[in-house]
N, C-alpha and C positions, 0 to 999 in steps of 0.2 A: 504493500500500500504506500510505502514511502517513495518519494521522488516525483518528477514531473508527470509521469504517466498516471500514477495513483491520484495525484491532485487533479489532473485533467478529468479523470473518470468521476471523481467525487463532485467536481464542479458541474459536469454534464448532468449527473443525476440530480443534483440540487436544483439546477436550472429547470429541469423537466418537472420536478415536483412543484416548484414555485409556479410554473406555467399551468399547472393543473393536472399533470399526469398522476393517476392513482393506480393504474394497472402496471405493475413492474414484472417483467419476465426475466428470469435468470435460469441458470443450470449449473451443475457442478463442473461441467466441462468448460464453461466460460471463464472460470477462475475469478469471478467478481462478486461472489456471495457476501464476503465480508464488507466490501465497499457498499453494496446495496443496503446492508443492514445499518451501516454507519450513516449513510445519507438519509435513510428513513427516520432514524432516531434523532438526527440533528435537525430535521425539517420542522419539528414541532407539530407535525400532523399526527393525529392519533393512529395507532396501528390498525384500528378497526376501519379506518377510512381507506386503507390500501387494499388492493387485490393482488396478492403476491403469488406468483407462479414459479414453480421450480420443477426440475426434471431429473430423473435418475439416469445416470450414464451407462453405456454399454458394459463397461467393466464391472459394474455393480449389479447386474441383473441377477435374479434368483431371490428366493424368499428372504433368507437371513441377511444376505448382502444388501438387499434393498432397504431393509429396516435399519441397518447400520448406516447406509448412505443418507437416509432421511435424518438420522440423529446428527450426523456430521454437518449436513447442510443447515439444519435449523440452528445448530450451535454457532455456525459462522454468521448466519443472518441475525442472530440474537432474537429469535422469535420462538414461541412455543407451538405455533401451528402454521400451516400453509393454507391458502385459499384454494389452490389447485396444484396437485402433484401429478406428474405424468411420466410414463415410460418414454424416454427420449427417442429411441429407435427400436423397431422390432428386431429380434434375433433372426438372422438370415444366413449366417455362414456355416451352419452345421447341417446335419441331415434334417429334413423337414420335421420328423417326429421329435427330434431333440430340440429344435427351435420352438416348436409348439409347447413343449414342456417348460422350457426356459421362460417363454412369455407368460405362460399360465402361472408359474411360480412367482414371477415378479408381480403379476397382477393380483395374486392372492395376498401379497404383502401390502399392496395399496388398499385392497379391501379391508384388511385389518386396521390400517391407519385411519381409514374413513370411519369404520365402526367405533374406533377408540376416540374419535373426535379430534385427532391430531391433524386431520386434513378435512377441509370442508367440501371438496370436490376432487374426483380422480378422473384421469383420462389417459389417452395415448397420444403419441406424436409420430407422424410419418407412417401410420398403419394404413395399408391399402386393403381392399376387400378380402384378398386371399390371406392376409394376416388376421383380419378381424373374425372371419368365419370360425376358425378353430378356437380363437380366444373366447368368443361369445358362447361357444358350446360348453366351455368349462367354467365360465364366469358366473358368480352369484349376483354380482352387481354389474350392470351394463356401463361401459365407459360413458361418462357425461360429456366429454370433449374429445375430439380428434383434431390435433394440430397438423395442418398440411401446408406444404409450399403451394401458394395459390396466388396467381397473378396473370394478367393478360399474356397469352402465349403458352401458359402452362396451367390451365384451369383445373385439371384432374376432376372432371365432372362425374366420372363413375364413382370415385371415392367420396366426392361431395354428396352425391345422391344416396349412396349406400349408408353413409353416416347419418344423413337426415332421416332416412327410412327407419333406422334403428334408434332414433331418439337422441343422437349425439349432436351437440353443437360443433360447428367447424370453426376453428381458430386459424386464420390464415397467416403464415409467416412468409417473409420476403415479398410483401405486396408490391415492392418496386423492382422485382426481379433481381434482387441482390444488387440494386443500383443501376443495372443495365438499362432499365426503361427510362431513366432520367435523361439519357442521351440518345435513345433509339429514335432515328429519324422517322421510321415507319409508325412508331407509336405516337410521336408528336404530330404526325400528319394525318392520323386516322382515328375516328372518322373525320372526313374533311370538314363537315359542317361544324363539328365540335372544335376542331383545331383552329378554325378561323376565329372563333370567339376567344380562344385561350392559347396564345402563342408563347406566353412567358414560361420559362422553365419550371418554376415551382408548381404550375398547374399539372405537369406530368405526374408529380407525386400525388396531388389531390385527386386527379382523375383515376389513377390506378387504385387508390384506396377506396374511392367511391365505387369503382367497378367491383371490388371485392364485396362490399356491402350489398350492391345490387344483386350479386350472385349468392347472397346469403352466407358469406363467410366473414366472420368478424376479423378485422385486421389486428395484428399484434404488434405493439410497440417493442422496440429492441432496447434492452437496458444497457448495451455496451456503448452505443453512440446516440445520445439524445440531442435533437436539434435545439439550438438556443432560441429560435425565432417563434416558438409556440406561444400564442397569446389568445385571449378570448376573442379578440377581433378577427384573428386568423381562423379560429374555429367557425365563427359565423360566416366568414367568406367561403370557407370550404363547403359548408352546407349549401350555400346559395349556388356555388359552382356545380356541385353534384346534381342538384335539382335541375339546373339548366341543361346539363349534359346527359341526363338519364336516357334520353331517346337514342343516344349514340353508343351506349355501353355494349350492346350486343356486337357492334362492329369491332370491338377490341379483342374478342375471343381468339381469333386466329393469328394474332400478331406473333411473329416468330421470336 
């Protein structure tokens, strides 16, 4: 946490909280859980006002290891509970039956944490239908959330539809295509009627996140890099822009 990088991270988190961010997404693999906890405590905002998301990493899959990973993460964050805890990625590099058993054991640990009141919601991340079918067959509690990479050019409609049909909310990550959409000329020029109204670069970000909401995927803030320019005035402008551009959202689906 010491040094310029640690200070920059804390400043970014503090700026975001001051601007109104209350959903903070982190994960053990990000290496920033301690900073997130410090920023939350220093903000003066009550813990209950935050929606804190964390994820168990691949190396910690399995029942006992997941419970231990949860204890480590909450200790670093300085909190006694999480609002949402997810399996970061499904197991995929073993034999199918082994992967299914690993995923099931990890999910069983999340179910225990939920029943114990240590987690208020549990979910999965990057699970496609062929991962979810065997998990649902063994699960006692259906995942409440499925976090998917979701943006124009990579909509994953099959996983979105499957998740909705089974009662899961979809939380979209990388709504800006990992930054690529901010500079993509085809994105900025399509649909043409929308682009004529909004030529300035920041609208690329607002249009992409509006598209995610139009497609019923909630966009996910990133705790590693928080923009400094978030204000209530910007939020209002974003809403107006999305309403104006709604008719053109379907034209964004096939952008490469």
